[in-house]
All heavy atoms as a GROMACS GRO file, in nm:
protein
  533
    1MET      N    1   0.089  -0.122  -0.002
    1MET     CA    2   0.000  -0.002   0.000
    1MET      C    3   0.090   0.123   0.002
    1MET      O    4   0.183   0.135   0.075
    1MET     CB    5  -0.090  -0.001   0.123
    1MET     CG    6  -0.179   0.118   0.129
    1MET     SD    7  -0.290   0.122   0.280
    1MET     CE    8  -0.382  -0.026   0.261
    2LEU      N    9   0.060   0.216  -0.090
    2LEU     CA   10   0.136   0.343  -0.090
    2LEU      C   11   0.069   0.446   0.004
    2LEU      O   12  -0.053   0.446   0.013
    2LEU     CB   13   0.144   0.391  -0.231
    2LEU     CG   14   0.218   0.299  -0.327
    2LEU    CD1   15   0.207   0.356  -0.472
    2LEU    CD2   16   0.360   0.284  -0.288
    3PHE      N   17   0.144   0.538   0.046
    3PHE     CA   18   0.095   0.642   0.138
    3PHE      C   19   0.122   0.778   0.072
    3PHE      O   20   0.226   0.803   0.020
    3PHE     CB   21   0.158   0.630   0.276
    3PHE     CG   22   0.115   0.504   0.339
    3PHE    CD1   23   0.190   0.386   0.324
    3PHE    CD2   24   0.000   0.499   0.417
    3PHE    CE1   25   0.155   0.268   0.380
    3PHE    CE2   26  -0.041   0.375   0.471
    3PHE     CZ   27   0.036   0.266   0.455
    4ARG      N   28   0.014   0.867   0.084
    4ARG     CA   29   0.027   0.993   0.012
    4ARG      C   30   0.087   1.103   0.093
    4ARG      O   31   0.147   1.193   0.042
    4ARG     CB   32  -0.109   1.026  -0.043
    4ARG     CG   33  -0.196   1.099   0.054
    4ARG     CD   34  -0.323   1.159  -0.009
    4ARG     NE   35  -0.398   1.217   0.098
    4ARG     CZ   36  -0.521   1.192   0.123
    4ARG    NH1   37  -0.591   1.116   0.039
    4ARG    NH2   38  -0.581   1.246   0.220
    5SER      N   39   0.077   1.096   0.230
    5SER     CA   40   0.126   1.202   0.310
    5SER      C   41   0.138   1.166   0.454
    5SER      O   42   0.086   1.067   0.498
    5SER     CB   43   0.033   1.327   0.293
    5SER     OG   44  -0.092   1.299   0.345
    6VAL      N   45   0.206   1.258   0.528
    6VAL     CA   46   0.211   1.242   0.678
    6VAL      C   47   0.117   1.356   0.733
    6VAL      O   48   0.115   1.465   0.680
    6VAL     CB   49   0.353   1.270   0.729
    6VAL    CG1   50   0.355   1.269   0.878
    6VAL    CG2   51   0.445   1.165   0.672
    7LYS      N   52   0.039   1.320   0.832
    7LYS     CA   53  -0.062   1.408   0.888
    7LYS      C   54  -0.048   1.407   1.041
    7LYS      O   55  -0.022   1.306   1.102
    7LYS     CB   56  -0.196   1.357   0.849
    7LYS     CG   57  -0.312   1.452   0.883
    7LYS     CD   58  -0.444   1.403   0.823
    7LYS     CE   59  -0.553   1.492   0.861
    7LYS     NZ   60  -0.680   1.439   0.809
    8LEU      N   61  -0.065   1.525   1.099
    8LEU     CA   62  -0.070   1.534   1.244
    8LEU      C   63  -0.213   1.530   1.291
    8LEU      O   64  -0.298   1.600   1.251
    8LEU     CB   65  -0.012   1.678   1.282
    8LEU     CG   66   0.024   1.703   1.430
    8LEU    CD1   67   0.128   1.601   1.478
    8LEU    CD2   68   0.070   1.848   1.444
    9VAL      N   69  -0.241   1.428   1.381
    9VAL     CA   70  -0.374   1.398   1.419
    9VAL      C   71  -0.387   1.381   1.573
    9VAL      O   72  -0.290   1.360   1.639
    9VAL     CB   73  -0.430   1.268   1.348
    9VAL    CG1   74  -0.438   1.290   1.200
    9VAL    CG2   75  -0.348   1.151   1.390
   10THR      N   76  -0.520   1.383   1.620
   10THR     CA   77  -0.544   1.341   1.755
   10THR      C   78  -0.612   1.199   1.744
   10THR      O   79  -0.647   1.154   1.637
   10THR     CB   80  -0.646   1.438   1.822
   10THR    OG1   81  -0.768   1.434   1.753
   10THR    CG2   82  -0.585   1.581   1.824
   11ALA      N   83  -0.637   1.142   1.858
   11ALA     CA   84  -0.699   1.014   1.858
   11ALA      C   85  -0.838   1.015   1.792
   11ALA      O   86  -0.884   0.919   1.734
   11ALA     CB   87  -0.710   0.958   2.005
   12GLN      N   88  -0.906   1.125   1.800
   12GLN     CA   89  -1.043   1.143   1.746
   12GLN      C   90  -1.035   1.152   1.590
   12GLN      O   91  -1.134   1.127   1.524
   12GLN     CB   92  -1.112   1.261   1.802
   12GLN     CG   93  -1.142   1.244   1.957
   12GLN     CD   94  -1.206   1.114   1.995
   12GLN    OE1   95  -1.304   1.079   1.939
   12GLN    NE2   96  -1.156   1.050   2.100
   13ASP      N   97  -0.922   1.191   1.541
   13ASP     CA   98  -0.903   1.207   1.389
   13ASP      C   99  -0.855   1.084   1.320
   13ASP      O  100  -0.857   1.072   1.197
   13ASP     CB  101  -0.806   1.319   1.363
   13ASP     CG  102  -0.847   1.451   1.420
   13ASP    OD1  103  -0.968   1.480   1.420
   13ASP    OD2  104  -0.764   1.526   1.469
   14VAL      N  105  -0.798   0.989   1.396
   14VAL     CA  106  -0.745   0.868   1.338
   14VAL      C  107  -0.848   0.784   1.269
   14VAL      O  108  -0.964   0.774   1.316
   14VAL     CB  109  -0.674   0.784   1.443
   14VAL    CG1  110  -0.625   0.650   1.386
   14VAL    CG2  111  -0.553   0.859   1.502
   15THR      N  112  -0.819   0.726   1.153
   15THR     CA  113  -0.911   0.636   1.080
   15THR      C  114  -0.844   0.506   1.046
   15THR      O  115  -0.718   0.496   1.047
   15THR     CB  116  -0.963   0.703   0.954
   15THR    OG1  117  -0.851   0.734   0.866
   15THR    CG2  118  -1.043   0.828   0.982
   16LEU      N  119  -0.919   0.410   1.019
   16LEU     CA  120  -0.870   0.272   0.984
   16LEU      C  121  -0.773   0.282   0.863
   16LEU      O  122  -0.801   0.357   0.770
   16LEU     CB  123  -0.988   0.176   0.951
   16LEU     CG  124  -1.080   0.149   1.068
   16LEU    CD1  125  -1.199   0.069   1.022
   16LEU    CD2  126  -1.011   0.085   1.182
   17GLY      N  127  -0.671   0.206   0.868
   17GLY     CA  128  -0.579   0.195   0.756
   17GLY      C  129  -0.460   0.290   0.763
   17GLY      O  130  -0.362   0.271   0.696
   18MET      N  131  -0.467   0.393   0.847
   18MET     CA  132  -0.350   0.482   0.870
   18MET      C  133  -0.240   0.401   0.934
   18MET      O  134  -0.265   0.296   1.001
   18MET     CB  135  -0.388   0.601   0.956
   18MET     CG  136  -0.480   0.698   0.893
   18MET     SD  137  -0.516   0.835   1.007
   18MET     CE  138  -0.599   0.949   0.893
   19ILE      N  139  -0.114   0.443   0.919
   19ILE     CA  140   0.000   0.383   0.986
   19ILE      C  141   0.065   0.484   1.078
   19ILE      O  142   0.082   0.606   1.034
   19ILE     CB  143   0.101   0.345   0.881
   19ILE    CG1  144   0.044   0.244   0.776
   19ILE    CG2  145   0.225   0.278   0.948
   19ILE    CD1  146   0.010   0.111   0.824
   20LEU      N  147   0.094   0.445   1.199
   20LEU     CA  148   0.156   0.536   1.291
   20LEU      C  149   0.297   0.572   1.248
   20LEU      O  150   0.379   0.481   1.227
   20LEU     CB  151   0.159   0.480   1.431
   20LEU     CG  152   0.022   0.455   1.493
   20LEU    CD1  153   0.027   0.385   1.632
   20LEU    CD2  154  -0.056   0.586   1.508
   21ALA      N  155   0.327   0.704   1.234
   21ALA     CA  156   0.460   0.747   1.187
   21ALA      C  157   0.548   0.767   1.308
   21ALA      O  158   0.667   0.804   1.294
   21ALA     CB  159   0.444   0.873   1.110
   22GLU      N  160   0.496   0.753   1.431
   22GLU     CA  161   0.581   0.765   1.552
   22GLU      C  162   0.517   0.686   1.665
   22GLU      O  163   0.399   0.647   1.652
   22GLU     CB  164   0.585   0.910   1.593
   22GLU     CG  165   0.452   0.978   1.628
   22GLU     CD  166   0.464   1.128   1.666
   22GLU    OE1  167   0.510   1.155   1.779
   22GLU    OE2  168   0.431   1.210   1.579
   23ASN      N  169   0.589   0.659   1.769
   23ASN     CA  170   0.532   0.585   1.880
   23ASN      C  171   0.430   0.673   1.947
   23ASN      O  172   0.448   0.791   1.954
   23ASN     CB  173   0.639   0.555   1.984
   23ASN     CG  174   0.740   0.446   1.938
   23ASN    OD1  175   0.705   0.363   1.854
   23ASN    ND2  176   0.862   0.455   1.985
   24VAL      N  177   0.330   0.608   2.004
   24VAL     CA  178   0.224   0.684   2.076
   24VAL      C  179   0.237   0.645   2.226
   24VAL      O  180   0.231   0.528   2.256
   24VAL     CB  181   0.083   0.659   2.016
   24VAL    CG1  182  -0.024   0.731   2.103
   24VAL    CG2  183   0.071   0.695   1.872
   25TYR      N  184   0.246   0.748   2.308
   25TYR     CA  185   0.263   0.730   2.452
   25TYR      C  186   0.148   0.779   2.535
   25TYR      O  187   0.079   0.876   2.492
   25TYR     CB  188   0.390   0.799   2.501
   25TYR     CG  189   0.520   0.744   2.441
   25TYR    CD1  190   0.571   0.792   2.329
   25TYR    CD2  191   0.585   0.645   2.504
   25TYR    CE1  192   0.692   0.740   2.272
   25TYR    CE2  193   0.703   0.589   2.454
   25TYR     CZ  194   0.753   0.640   2.338
   25TYR     OH  195   0.868   0.585   2.280
   26THR      N  196   0.129   0.717   2.648
   26THR     CA  197   0.035   0.776   2.746
   26THR      C  198   0.089   0.902   2.806
   26THR      O  199   0.208   0.930   2.788
   26THR     CB  200  -0.002   0.675   2.856
   26THR    OG1  201   0.114   0.658   2.940
   26THR    CG2  202  -0.050   0.542   2.804
   27LYS      N  203   0.006   0.976   2.878
   27LYS     CA  204   0.051   1.100   2.948
   27LYS      C  205   0.162   1.063   3.051
   27LYS      O  206   0.235   1.152   3.096
   27LYS     CB  207  -0.060   1.176   3.011
   27LYS     CG  208  -0.160   1.230   2.906
   27LYS     CD  209  -0.156   1.371   2.908
   27LYS     CE  210  -0.260   1.423   2.805
   27LYS     NZ  211  -0.240   1.557   2.772
   28LYS      N  212   0.165   0.933   3.096
   28LYS     CA  213   0.264   0.893   3.197
   28LYS      C  214   0.386   0.828   3.124
   28LYS      O  215   0.463   0.757   3.190
   28LYS     CB  216   0.198   0.794   3.293
   28LYS     CG  217   0.092   0.857   3.372
   28LYS     CD  218   0.034   0.765   3.474
   28LYS     CE  219  -0.076   0.843   3.552
   28LYS     NZ  220  -0.104   0.778   3.676
   29ASP      N  221   0.406   0.854   2.997
   29ASP     CA  222   0.518   0.811   2.921
   29ASP      C  223   0.532   0.662   2.902
   29ASP      O  224   0.641   0.611   2.883
   29ASP     CB  225   0.654   0.865   2.977
   29ASP     CG  226   0.660   1.016   2.960
   29ASP    OD1  227   0.613   1.068   2.852
   29ASP    OD2  228   0.712   1.085   3.047
   30LEU      N  229   0.424   0.592   2.905
   30LEU     CA  230   0.422   0.448   2.875
   30LEU      C  231   0.382   0.426   2.728
   30LEU      O  232   0.290   0.490   2.676
   30LEU     CB  233   0.317   0.375   2.963
   30LEU     CG  234   0.343   0.383   3.113
   30LEU    CD1  235   0.233   0.321   3.193
   30LEU    CD2  236   0.475   0.308   3.145
   31LEU      N  237   0.459   0.342   2.660
   31LEU     CA  238   0.434   0.314   2.520
   31LEU      C  239   0.295   0.249   2.503
   31LEU      O  240   0.273   0.143   2.568
   31LEU     CB  241   0.540   0.223   2.458
   31LEU     CG  242   0.525   0.186   2.315
   31LEU    CD1  243   0.527   0.312   2.224
   31LEU    CD2  244   0.633   0.087   2.274
   32LEU      N  245   0.210   0.308   2.424
   32LEU     CA  246   0.077   0.255   2.402
   32LEU      C  247   0.072   0.176   2.268
   32LEU      O  248   0.028   0.062   2.257
   32LEU     CB  249  -0.027   0.372   2.399
   32LEU     CG  250  -0.174   0.327   2.382
   32LEU    CD1  251  -0.217   0.237   2.490
   32LEU    CD2  252  -0.261   0.450   2.378
   33VAL      N  253   0.123   0.241   2.161
   33VAL     CA  254   0.122   0.171   2.026
   33VAL      C  255   0.256   0.208   1.956
   33VAL      O  256   0.294   0.329   1.955
   33VAL     CB  257   0.004   0.218   1.937
   33VAL    CG1  258   0.004   0.138   1.809
   33VAL    CG2  259  -0.127   0.203   2.011
   34ALA      N  260   0.321   0.115   1.898
   34ALA     CA  261   0.454   0.137   1.839
   34ALA      C  262   0.442   0.199   1.703
   34ALA      O  263   0.346   0.173   1.622
   34ALA     CB  264   0.529   0.008   1.834
   35LYS      N  265   0.547   0.276   1.664
   35LYS     CA  266   0.558   0.330   1.530
   35LYS      C  267   0.545   0.215   1.425
   35LYS      O  268   0.603   0.109   1.448
   35LYS     CB  269   0.692   0.398   1.520
   35LYS     CG  270   0.732   0.449   1.385
   35LYS     CD  271   0.870   0.509   1.387
   35LYS     CE  272   0.910   0.558   1.249
   35LYS     NZ  273   1.044   0.619   1.252
   36GLY      N  274   0.480   0.245   1.316
   36GLY     CA  275   0.476   0.143   1.207
   36GLY      C  276   0.348   0.058   1.218
   36GLY      O  277   0.318  -0.015   1.124
   37LYS      N  278   0.278   0.060   1.328
   37LYS     CA  279   0.156  -0.016   1.347
   37LYS      C  280   0.042   0.036   1.259
   37LYS      O  281   0.014   0.158   1.258
   37LYS     CB  282   0.114  -0.018   1.494
   37LYS     CG  283  -0.004  -0.099   1.529
   37LYS     CD  284   0.027  -0.247   1.533
   37LYS     CE  285  -0.088  -0.322   1.586
   37LYS     NZ  286  -0.074  -0.463   1.562
   38GLU      N  287  -0.030  -0.051   1.193
   38GLU     CA  288  -0.148  -0.012   1.119
   38GLU      C  289  -0.264   0.013   1.212
   38GLU      O  290  -0.280  -0.066   1.310
   38GLU     CB  291  -0.186  -0.115   1.011
   38GLU     CG  292  -0.312  -0.075   0.931
   38GLU     CD  293  -0.342  -0.171   0.823
   38GLU    OE1  294  -0.267  -0.271   0.797
   38GLU    OE2  295  -0.452  -0.151   0.759
   39VAL      N  296  -0.342   0.118   1.186
   39VAL     CA  297  -0.461   0.140   1.270
   39VAL      C  298  -0.574   0.042   1.226
   39VAL      O  299  -0.634   0.061   1.124
   39VAL     CB  300  -0.504   0.285   1.261
   39VAL    CG1  301  -0.629   0.311   1.342
   39VAL    CG2  302  -0.394   0.379   1.303
   40THR      N  303  -0.590  -0.054   1.309
   40THR     CA  304  -0.708  -0.148   1.294
   40THR      C  305  -0.819  -0.107   1.386
   40THR      O  306  -0.801  -0.008   1.463
   40THR     CB  307  -0.658  -0.291   1.333
   40THR    OG1  308  -0.622  -0.287   1.471
   40THR    CG2  309  -0.544  -0.339   1.246
   41TYR      N  310  -0.930  -0.168   1.382
   41TYR     CA  311  -1.040  -0.138   1.470
   41TYR      C  312  -0.995  -0.144   1.620
   41TYR      O  313  -1.030  -0.054   1.699
   41TYR     CB  314  -1.158  -0.233   1.452
   41TYR     CG  315  -1.273  -0.205   1.538
   41TYR    CD1  316  -1.363  -0.100   1.508
   41TYR    CD2  317  -1.299  -0.288   1.649
   41TYR    CE1  318  -1.464  -0.076   1.599
   41TYR    CE2  319  -1.408  -0.260   1.736
   41TYR     CZ  320  -1.493  -0.157   1.710
   41TYR     OH  321  -1.593  -0.125   1.791
   42THR      N  322  -0.921  -0.249   1.655
   42THR     CA  323  -0.872  -0.263   1.791
   42THR      C  324  -0.782  -0.148   1.833
   42THR      O  325  -0.796  -0.094   1.944
   42THR     CB  326  -0.796  -0.397   1.811
   42THR    OG1  327  -0.890  -0.505   1.766
   42THR    CG2  328  -0.754  -0.424   1.953
   43VAL      N  329  -0.689  -0.112   1.749
   43VAL     CA  330  -0.596  -0.003   1.779
   43VAL      C  331  -0.677   0.124   1.791
   43VAL      O  332  -0.651   0.206   1.881
   43VAL     CB  333  -0.487   0.010   1.674
   43VAL    CG1  334  -0.408   0.137   1.688
   43VAL    CG2  335  -0.396  -0.116   1.667
   44LEU      N  336  -0.770   0.149   1.699
   44LEU     CA  337  -0.847   0.272   1.702
   44LEU      C  338  -0.923   0.285   1.830
   44LEU      O  339  -0.927   0.393   1.898
   44LEU     CB  340  -0.943   0.270   1.581
   44LEU     CG  341  -1.037   0.383   1.568
   44LEU    CD1  342  -0.963   0.521   1.535
   44LEU    CD2  343  -1.140   0.361   1.457
   45LYS      N  344  -0.991   0.179   1.872
   45LYS     CA  345  -1.068   0.180   1.998
   45LYS      C  346  -0.979   0.207   2.117
   45LYS      O  347  -1.010   0.280   2.212
   45LYS     CB  348  -1.146   0.055   2.016
   45LYS     CG  349  -1.259   0.029   1.917
   45LYS     CD  350  -1.362   0.140   1.917
   45LYS     CE  351  -1.445   0.141   2.030
   45LYS     NZ  352  -1.549   0.244   2.033
   46GLY      N  353  -0.859   0.140   2.121
   46GLY     CA  354  -0.766   0.162   2.227
   46GLY      C  355  -0.718   0.303   2.239
   46GLY      O  356  -0.710   0.363   2.346
   47LEU      N  357  -0.682   0.360   2.123
   47LEU     CA  358  -0.631   0.499   2.122
   47LEU      C  359  -0.742   0.595   2.175
   47LEU      O  360  -0.715   0.682   2.260
   47LEU     CB  361  -0.596   0.543   1.983
   47LEU     CG  362  -0.465   0.488   1.928
   47LEU    CD1  363  -0.452   0.519   1.778
   47LEU    CD2  364  -0.346   0.546   2.005
   48ARG      N  365  -0.862   0.574   2.131
   48ARG     CA  366  -0.974   0.669   2.171
   48ARG      C  367  -1.006   0.642   2.323
   48ARG      O  368  -1.034   0.741   2.391
   48ARG     CB  369  -1.092   0.646   2.086
   48ARG     CG  370  -1.065   0.697   1.947
   48ARG     CD  371  -1.187   0.692   1.855
   48ARG     NE  372  -1.154   0.750   1.727
   48ARG     CZ  373  -1.231   0.737   1.615
   48ARG    NH1  374  -1.341   0.670   1.626
   48ARG    NH2  375  -1.187   0.796   1.505
   49ASN      N  376  -1.007   0.519   2.364
   49ASN     CA  377  -1.033   0.493   2.510
   49ASN      C  378  -0.929   0.554   2.599
   49ASN      O  379  -0.962   0.612   2.697
   49ASN     CB  380  -1.051   0.344   2.535
   49ASN     CG  381  -1.177   0.288   2.476
   49ASN    OD1  382  -1.276   0.357   2.454
   49ASN    ND2  383  -1.184   0.159   2.459
   50PHE      N  384  -0.797   0.531   2.565
   50PHE     CA  385  -0.695   0.587   2.644
   50PHE      C  386  -0.697   0.736   2.644
   50PHE      O  387  -0.668   0.806   2.743
   50PHE     CB  388  -0.557   0.537   2.602
   50PHE     CG  389  -0.513   0.413   2.667
   50PHE    CD1  390  -0.551   0.291   2.631
   50PHE    CD2  391  -0.431   0.424   2.783
   50PHE    CE1  392  -0.515   0.173   2.697
   50PHE    CE2  393  -0.390   0.306   2.854
   50PHE     CZ  394  -0.431   0.180   2.807
   51SER      N  395  -0.732   0.794   2.526
   51SER     CA  396  -0.730   0.941   2.513
   51SER      C  397  -0.835   1.003   2.606
   51SER      O  398  -0.812   1.104   2.673
   51SER     CB  399  -0.768   0.980   2.368
   51SER     OG  400  -0.780   1.118   2.354
   52GLN      N  401  -0.951   0.936   2.617
   52GLN     CA  402  -1.060   0.990   2.706
   52GLN      C  403  -1.039   0.952   2.852
   52GLN      O  404  -1.098   1.017   2.939
   52GLN     CB  405  -1.194   0.936   2.658
   52GLN     CG  406  -1.235   0.984   2.515
   52GLN     CD  407  -1.360   0.914   2.467
   52GLN    OE1  408  -1.408   0.829   2.526
   52GLN    NE2  409  -1.402   0.966   2.353
   53GLY      N  410  -0.957   0.853   2.878
   53GLY     CA  411  -0.932   0.810   3.020
   53GLY      C  412  -0.804   0.861   3.074
   53GLY      O  413  -0.795   0.976   3.119
   54ILE      N  414  -0.697   0.779   3.062
   54ILE     CA  415  -0.570   0.810   3.120
   54ILE      C  416  -0.508   0.931   3.048
   54ILE      O  417  -0.444   1.012   3.107
   54ILE     CB  418  -0.478   0.695   3.110
   54ILE    CG1  419  -0.526   0.580   3.199
   54ILE    CG2  420  -0.333   0.726   3.143
   54ILE    CD1  421  -0.458   0.446   3.178
   55GLY      N  422  -0.529   0.939   2.921
   55GLY     CA  423  -0.471   1.042   2.838
   55GLY      C  424  -0.355   0.998   2.761
   55GLY      O  425  -0.277   0.910   2.803
   56ILE      N  426  -0.338   1.046   2.632
   56ILE     CA  427  -0.226   1.018   2.558
   56ILE      C  428  -0.159   1.148   2.509
   56ILE      O  429  -0.221   1.246   2.511
   56ILE     CB  430  -0.258   0.919   2.434
   56ILE    CG1  431  -0.357   0.988   2.338
   56ILE    CG2  432  -0.314   0.791   2.481
   56ILE    CD1  433  -0.386   0.910   2.214
   57GLN      N  434  -0.035   1.134   2.463
   57GLN     CA  435   0.034   1.251   2.415
   57GLN      C  436  -0.009   1.280   2.271
   57GLN      O  437   0.021   1.204   2.182
   57GLN     CB  438   0.183   1.224   2.423
   57GLN     CG  439   0.234   1.208   2.566
   57GLN     CD  440   0.381   1.176   2.576
   57GLN    OE1  441   0.460   1.204   2.488
   57GLN    NE2  442   0.419   1.120   2.689
   58GLU      N  443  -0.087   1.385   2.260
   58GLU     CA  444  -0.140   1.421   2.130
   58GLU      C  445  -0.101   1.569   2.099
   58GLU      O  446  -0.078   1.642   2.188
   58GLU     CB  447  -0.293   1.415   2.137
   58GLU     CG  448  -0.351   1.281   2.172
   58GLU     CD  449  -0.501   1.273   2.176
   58GLU    OE1  450  -0.561   1.255   2.073
   58GLU    OE2  451  -0.553   1.295   2.289
   59PRO      N  452  -0.100   1.602   1.967
   59PRO     CA  453  -0.126   1.519   1.852
   59PRO      C  454  -0.003   1.432   1.822
   59PRO      O  455   0.104   1.450   1.882
   59PRO     CB  456  -0.148   1.618   1.746
   59PRO     CG  457  -0.073   1.738   1.781
   59PRO     CD  458  -0.073   1.739   1.934
   60PHE      N  459  -0.021   1.339   1.722
   60PHE     CA  460   0.090   1.252   1.678
   60PHE      C  461   0.079   1.238   1.525
   60PHE      O  462  -0.025   1.270   1.464
   60PHE     CB  463   0.087   1.118   1.751
   60PHE     CG  464  -0.048   1.050   1.742
   60PHE    CD1  465  -0.079   0.966   1.646
   60PHE    CD2  466  -0.139   1.073   1.852
   60PHE    CE1  467  -0.211   0.904   1.647
   60PHE    CE2  468  -0.262   1.014   1.854
   60PHE     CZ  469  -0.299   0.925   1.747
   61HIS      N  470   0.188   1.193   1.466
   61HIS     CA  471   0.192   1.185   1.321
   61HIS      C  472   0.151   1.042   1.272
   61HIS      O  473   0.189   0.944   1.330
   61HIS     CB  474   0.336   1.209   1.269
   61HIS     CG  475   0.377   1.355   1.282
   61HIS    ND1  476   0.442   1.400   1.393
   61HIS    CD2  477   0.349   1.467   1.206
   61HIS    CE1  478   0.461   1.531   1.384
   61HIS    NE2  479   0.412   1.569   1.269
   62VAL      N  480   0.078   1.043   1.158
   62VAL     CA  481   0.042   0.918   1.094
   62VAL      C  482   0.064   0.929   0.940
   62VAL      O  483   0.074   1.040   0.887
   62VAL     CB  484  -0.104   0.884   1.109
   62VAL    CG1  485  -0.138   0.856   1.261
   62VAL    CG2  486  -0.200   0.995   1.060
   63TYR      N  487   0.085   0.818   0.879
   63TYR     CA  488   0.087   0.813   0.732
   63TYR      C  489  -0.051   0.785   0.684
   63TYR      O  490  -0.123   0.700   0.734
   63TYR     CB  491   0.184   0.697   0.683
   63TYR     CG  492   0.324   0.716   0.719
   63TYR    CD1  493   0.385   0.627   0.813
   63TYR    CD2  494   0.403   0.817   0.664
   63TYR    CE1  495   0.514   0.643   0.849
   63TYR    CE2  496   0.530   0.831   0.703
   63TYR     CZ  497   0.592   0.748   0.793
   63TYR     OH  498   0.722   0.763   0.827
   64VAL      N  499  -0.092   0.867   0.586
   64VAL     CA  500  -0.228   0.848   0.528
   64VAL      C  501  -0.222   0.769   0.400
   64VAL      O  502  -0.150   0.803   0.311
   64VAL     CB  503  -0.290   0.987   0.501
   64VAL    CG1  504  -0.427   0.983   0.443
   64VAL    CG2  505  -0.290   1.079   0.625
   65PRO      N  506  -0.303   0.658   0.391
   65PRO     CA  507  -0.301   0.575   0.271
   65PRO      C  508  -0.352   0.652   0.149
   65PRO      O  509  -0.441   0.734   0.161
   65PRO     CB  510  -0.388   0.456   0.305
   65PRO     CG  511  -0.464   0.495   0.425
   65PRO     CD  512  -0.394   0.611   0.494
   66ARG      N  513  -0.295   0.622   0.039
   66ARG     CA  514  -0.336   0.682  -0.087
   66ARG      C  515  -0.465   0.622  -0.134
   66ARG      O  516  -0.484   0.499  -0.119
   66ARG     CB  517  -0.232   0.662  -0.194
   66ARG     CG  518  -0.258   0.726  -0.324
   66ARG     CD  519  -0.147   0.705  -0.422
   66ARG     NE  520  -0.150   0.567  -0.460
   66ARG     CZ  521  -0.070   0.521  -0.560
   66ARG    NH1  522   0.010   0.591  -0.620
   66ARG    NH2  523  -0.082   0.387  -0.592
   67ALA      N  524  -0.556   0.704  -0.182
   67ALA     CA  525  -0.687   0.651  -0.230
   67ALA      C  526  -0.664   0.566  -0.355
   67ALA      O  527  -0.581   0.598  -0.434
   67ALA     CB  528  -0.778   0.767  -0.258
   68ALA      N  529  -0.740   0.459  -0.366
   68ALA     CA  530  -0.725   0.370  -0.477
   68ALA      C  531  -0.782   0.424  -0.607
   68ALA      O  532  -0.862   0.509  -0.606
   68ALA     CB  533  -0.796   0.232  -0.451
   0.00000   0.00000   0.00000
């Protein structure tokens, strides 16, 4: 899959198929999701849940997939 750009997003802006361009950490500096991970439904729900609960370091960079 080719990617068209890098985008700065919050957990609420992330969509399925994006790839994390950097590690995502909680506000307490614990690694939540590693760089290079594809945003699946499970990753998306985890990011949003942690964002609303414990908190994550936002915004963060993602690679946006190119439209087919």
